[in-house]
C-alpha positions in Angstrom: -0.1 0.1 0.0 1.5 3.4 -1.0 0.8 6.3 0.9 1.9 10.0 0.3 1.8 11.8 3.8 1.0 15.3 3.9 1.5 16.3 7.7 -1.4 14.1 9.2 -3.2 13.7 5.9 -2.3 10.8 3.6 -3.9 10.2 0.0 -4.5 6.8 -0.7 -4.7 5.5 -4.4 -7.4 5.6 -6.7 -7.5 1.8 -6.4 -7.5 1.8 -2.5 -10.3 4.5 -2.2 -12.7 2.4 -5.0 -12.1 -0.9 -2.9 -13.2 1.2 0.1 -16.2 2.5 -1.3 -17.1 -0.8 -2.7 -16.7 -2.5 0.7 -18.6 0.6 2.4 -21.5 -0.1 -0.1 -21.6 -3.7 0.4 -21.7 -3.3 4.4 -24.6 -0.6 3.9 -26.6 -3.0 1.8 -26.3 -5.7 4.4 -27.9 -3.7 7.0 -24.3 -3.0 9.0 -24.8 -0.9 12.1 -24.0 3.0 11.7 -22.8 5.1 14.6 -23.0 8.5 14.4 -20.9 10.6 16.9 -23.6 13.0 17.9 -21.5 15.5 19.8 -17.9 15.7 19.4 -15.1 17.8 21.5 -14.6 19.8 18.4 -18.0 20.8 18.0 -18.4 22.3 21.7 -17.4 25.9 20.3 -18.9 25.1 16.6 -22.0 26.7 15.5 -24.9 24.7 16.1 -25.9 24.5 12.4 -22.5 23.0 11.6 -22.7 20.1 13.9 -23.6 16.5 12.6 -27.1 16.3 14.4 -28.4 19.8 13.0 -26.9 19.3 9.4 -28.5 15.8 9.2 -31.9 17.3 10.5 -31.8 20.1 8.0 -30.8 18.1 5.1 -33.2 15.3 5.8 -36.0 16.7 8.0 -38.6 14.1 7.3 -36.6 10.9 7.3 -35.1 8.8 10.1 -31.2 9.9 10.2 -29.9 6.4 10.0 -31.9 5.7 6.8 -30.8 8.9 5.2 -27.0 8.2 6.2 -27.3 4.8 4.8 -28.7 6.0 1.4 -26.0 9.0 1.4 -23.2 7.0 2.2 -24.0 5.0 -0.8 -23.6 7.9 -3.1 -20.1 8.4 -2.2 -17.6 8.0 -5.4 -14.0 8.3 -5.6 -14.4 12.0 -7.0 -15.6 13.0 -3.6 -12.6 11.6 -1.8 -10.3 14.4 -0.1 -8.0 12.4 2.2 -7.5 9.5 4.6 -5.9 10.1 8.1 -4.9 8.2 11.3 -7.8 7.5 13.9 -5.9 9.1 16.9 -8.5 7.8 19.4 -8.4 4.0 18.0 -5.3 3.4 16.6 -5.8 -0.4 15.8 -8.6 0.2 13.3 -8.7 1.3 9.8 -8.0 4.8 8.8 -10.6 7.6 8.8 -11.9 8.5 5.2 -12.7 12.0 4.7 -14.9 13.0 1.6 -17.0 16.2 0.5 -20.0 16.2 -1.1 -22.3 19.6 -2.1 -26.1 19.9 -0.9 -28.0 22.7 -2.7 -24.5 24.6 -3.1 -23.7 24.4 0.5 -20.5 21.9 1.2 -20.6 18.7 3.5 -17.7 17.5 5.4 -18.0 13.8 5.8 -15.5 11.8 7.8 -15.7 7.8 8.3 -14.3 4.8 8.7 -15.5 0.9 8.2 -14.9 -1.5 10.4 -15.3 -5.4 9.0 -14.8 -8.6 11.0 -11.9 -10.4 9.8 -14.0 -13.0 8.0 -15.3 -10.1 6.0 -18.8 -10.7 7.5 -20.4 -7.3 6.4 -23.4 -7.4 8.2 -21.6 -7.2 11.5 -19.6 -4.4 10.2 -19.7 -1.0 11.6 -19.7 2.2 9.9 -18.3 5.1 12.2 -19.8 8.4 11.1 -17.6 11.1 12.8 -18.6 14.0 10.5 -21.6 14.8 8.6 -21.7 18.4 9.0 -21.8 21.6 6.8 -18.2 22.6 6.2 -16.8 25.7 7.9 -15.4 26.9 4.7 -16.1 26.3 0.7 -14.3 23.3 -0.7 -11.5 24.6 -2.9 -10.0 23.4 -6.2 -7.4 20.7 -5.6 -8.8 19.3 -2.6 -10.2 16.3 -4.3 -7.3 14.5 -5.9 -9.5 12.3 -8.1 -12.0 15.0 -9.0 -13.0 15.3 -12.7 -11.1 18.3 -14.3 -13.5 20.5 -16.5 
């Protein structure tokens, strides 16, 4: 596995991101458990509208949050990938993957990880969603290593 380091951020290869997204989709299709971090320490000083709970409520007001997230996470593509990073809290697990998507012109920052049993039992997989909130800034050109150039 070739990793290009940029501080704490790492850019995984296109193929590695594609494999991750395929595994994520299989896990989501197999009713894996989705755990959303409701209130992170970093959100204490953040404006309420930029928290996970508030963003999900605004974007999907008439839906059960976990059902909406299951659907939305299936929409992630390699072009939405920004970078990967080590999970400082749980070092033994997989890396955190960071994606960005736009909803009605507003950028949403998505940070998640997928933990799968060693026997590839996707129904026992856990998708940990650390971030699904409005970005504190607009995403710029060049932040997505595999974006389609226009």
